[in-house]
N, C-alpha and C positions, 0 to 999 in steps of 0.2 A: 834309498830309504832304510835300508838295513844299518848302514854306517851311522845314519842320524839317530836310530833307535838305540844303537849301542852306545853312542855317545851321550844320549839322554840318560839312559840306564847308570852309567858311569858318574856323570855330574849331578843328576837330579834324582836318582833313583830313591835314595833314603828319604829326601825331602818329599817326594810323591807319596811314599808310603806314610809318612807322618802327616801329609795333608790330606789322607784317605782317598787317594786317587786309585780307582780300581782298573784291572786290566781292560774292561769294557770301556771305561773313560778313556783309556790311552790308545787301545788297539782295536777298536770296534770298527765294524764295516757293515754294510748291507748283507743280510744273510744269504741272497741268492746271486747277486750281481757284484758283490764285493766293493771296491773303491770307486767304481763308476759312478755310483750314487753317491756323490760328496756331502749330500745332506745328512746321510748316515754316518759319514767318517768321523772318528773321534780325534782326540788330540794329537797324536802321532802318525795318523793315516792320511791327514789332508794334504801333506806336502813331504817332500824330502829335505826340506831345510833343517839346519841344526836349531834346536831350541836354546833360546837366550836367556829365558827366566822362566820360572813357575811360581804361581800362586795359589791360594785355596780353591779358586774357581776358574783359573785361566792359566794357558800356556802361551808364551810369546815367542815368536819367530821374527825379529825385526818389527816391520810395520803391519804385521799380521798378528792377530790374537784369536786362538779358539777359547770360547767360554763353555764350560760344561752346565751352566745354568740357564741356558738360553730357553726361554718358554717355548713349549710345544716341538722341541727338538726331538726328531725321531731317533731312537736309541738302537745302534747297531748290536751286533753280536761279536764275540772276541774272535781274533784273527784265525785260529785254528778251526773255527765253526765254518769258516767260508774258505777253507783249503789252502790258507798261506802256510808255508814250510819254512 
């Protein structure tokens, strides 16, 4: 997952900033159990695949797309808040 995140930042970091993606949008997870609760996971925390494209409300990994505008999606906390290092 670390390599996929580094690759994302190298390839799409400036675009993500311009599209107003936040750290919580990209690196969020459940505040107490982390990535075990996938419904709380944000764009880069749902799997270790490399991102292929990014848009204003979505991140695409081949046939999988994360959408940050999904109604009633629980919002996680940033990675450091759940102890990721």
